[in-house]
C-alpha positions in Angstrom: -110.2 18.6 73.9 -106.9 17.4 75.8 -107.9 16.1 78.7 -104.3 15.2 80.3 -100.7 15.7 79.5 -100.1 11.9 78.3 -102.2 12.7 74.7 -100.9 16.6 74.6 -97.3 15.2 74.6 -99.1 12.5 71.8 -100.3 15.1 69.9 -96.8 16.8 69.7 -95.2 13.5 68.4 -98.1 12.4 65.8 -99.0 16.0 64.3 -94.8 16.5 63.2 -95.0 13.2 61.6 -98.3 13.9 59.6 -97.2 16.8 58.5 -94.3 15.5 56.9 -96.3 12.6 55.4 -98.5 15.5 53.8 -95.7 17.1 52.8 -93.8 14.6 50.8 -97.2 13.5 49.2 -97.9 17.5 47.8 -94.2 17.5 46.8 -95.2 14.7 44.5 -93.0 11.9 46.3 -94.1 8.6 47.0 -94.1 6.6 50.1 -93.5 2.9 50.2 -92.4 0.5 52.0 -88.8 -0.7 52.0 -88.4 -3.6 49.3 -88.6 -7.4 50.8 -84.7 -7.8 51.5 -85.0 -11.6 50.0 -81.3 -11.9 48.5 -80.5 -10.7 52.1 -81.3 -13.6 53.6 -79.5 -15.8 51.2 -75.5 -16.9 52.3 -73.0 -14.3 51.6 -70.2 -15.4 49.3 -67.6 -14.7 52.3 -69.1 -17.7 54.3 -70.1 -19.6 51.5 -66.2 -19.9 50.5 -65.5 -20.9 54.1 -67.9 -23.5 53.9 -66.0 -25.1 50.9 -62.9 -24.7 53.3 -64.2 -26.8 56.0 -65.5 -29.6 53.0 -62.0 -29.3 52.0 -60.5 -30.0 55.3 -62.5 -33.5 54.8 -60.7 -34.2 52.8 -60.2 -38.9 52.8 -62.6 -39.1 55.7 -64.3 -42.1 55.1 -68.2 -42.0 53.6 -70.8 -43.6 55.9 -74.4 -43.7 55.2 -75.9 -40.9 57.8 -72.6 -39.9 59.2 -72.6 -35.9 59.9 -69.0 -35.6 60.6 -66.6 -34.8 62.3 -64.5 -38.2 60.9 -66.8 -39.8 58.6 -69.7 -38.6 56.4 -72.8 -39.5 54.1 -73.2 -36.7 51.5 -75.7 -34.5 53.5 -74.0 -35.1 56.2 -70.8 -33.9 55.0 -73.0 -30.3 54.1 -74.6 -29.9 56.9 -71.3 -30.2 58.7 -69.4 -27.5 56.6 -72.6 -25.6 56.7 -72.7 -25.5 60.4 -69.0 -23.9 60.7 -69.6 -20.9 59.2 -73.5 -21.0 60.8 -76.1 -22.1 58.9 -78.7 -24.7 59.5 -78.8 -27.7 56.8 -81.1 -30.8 57.6 -79.7 -34.0 57.2 -81.3 -35.0 53.8 -80.4 -33.8 50.3 -83.9 -33.9 49.6 -84.3 -31.7 52.6 -81.7 -29.4 52.0 -83.2 -28.1 48.7 -85.5 -26.5 50.8 -83.1 -24.5 52.5 -81.2 -23.2 49.2 -82.3 -20.9 46.2 -82.1 -22.0 43.2 -79.3 -20.1 40.8 -78.9 -20.9 36.9 -75.7 -22.3 36.2 -74.2 -18.9 35.0 -75.1 -17.6 38.2 -73.3 -20.0 40.6 -70.7 -19.7 42.8 -68.3 -21.4 45.2 -69.9 -22.5 47.8 -73.6 -23.8 46.2 -74.8 -26.9 46.6 -75.2 -29.0 43.4 -78.6 -31.7 43.9 -78.8 -34.1 41.3 -81.8 -36.0 40.6 -83.2 -39.1 39.1 -86.7 -40.6 38.3 -87.2 -40.5 41.9 -86.3 -37.2 42.9 -83.2 -35.7 44.6 -80.3 -38.0 45.9 -76.8 -37.0 46.0 -75.7 -33.4 47.0 -72.3 -31.7 47.2 -70.5 -28.2 47.4 -69.3 -26.6 44.7 -65.6 -25.7 44.4 -65.6 -23.7 41.1 -64.3 -24.9 37.8 -66.9 -27.3 37.7 -66.0 -29.4 40.4 -67.6 -30.4 44.0 -66.7 -32.0 47.2 -68.9 -34.4 48.4 -68.8 -38.0 49.7 -70.5 -40.3 47.4 -70.5 -43.8 48.3 -69.2 -46.9 50.4 -65.0 -47.2 50.0 -64.9 -43.6 48.8 -63.8 -41.2 51.1 -65.2 -37.5 50.7 -63.2 -35.9 47.8 -63.1 -33.0 45.3 -64.7 -34.6 41.9 -65.7 -33.2 38.4 -69.8 -32.6 38.1 -70.7 -36.0 36.9 -73.8 -35.8 35.8 -76.1 -34.3 33.6 -79.4 -34.2 35.7 -78.2 -31.4 38.4 -79.8 -27.6 39.5 -77.7 -25.3 42.0 -79.3 -23.9 45.1 -78.2 -21.0 47.3 -78.0 -21.7 50.9 -81.1 -19.0 53.0 
């Protein structure tokens, strides 16, 4: 029994939805929740490419431990700074940046993916993949930001989330 005008309006709203659901089920259609959008949360190729451009714009800037730019960088400071320019926040440590990426195979790497170098103590360096087996990075004291080839076999790729 209906007790108010509000209840009647609710009934008019619910009944068509219930009938539509019943019809789709009777017709053999299944109603399933939307697929998770995990891939949608990864950085776009265009933004990743812009991050490479930002890193390249720092070519020649000095390496300084703990520096986050814009005039001096350490490795994670450069990646953090470049990605902040395209709206992605990264922590300031190479090992912490791993958690902000999705692991990518070598075959699926693209410009703008992060390259993590590791040893027995874990991740010790990060750079930005520039294509053609090269990266942009701030490597060590006395060496400015530069484009370099990937030099170590112990590395993996991560796409920024």
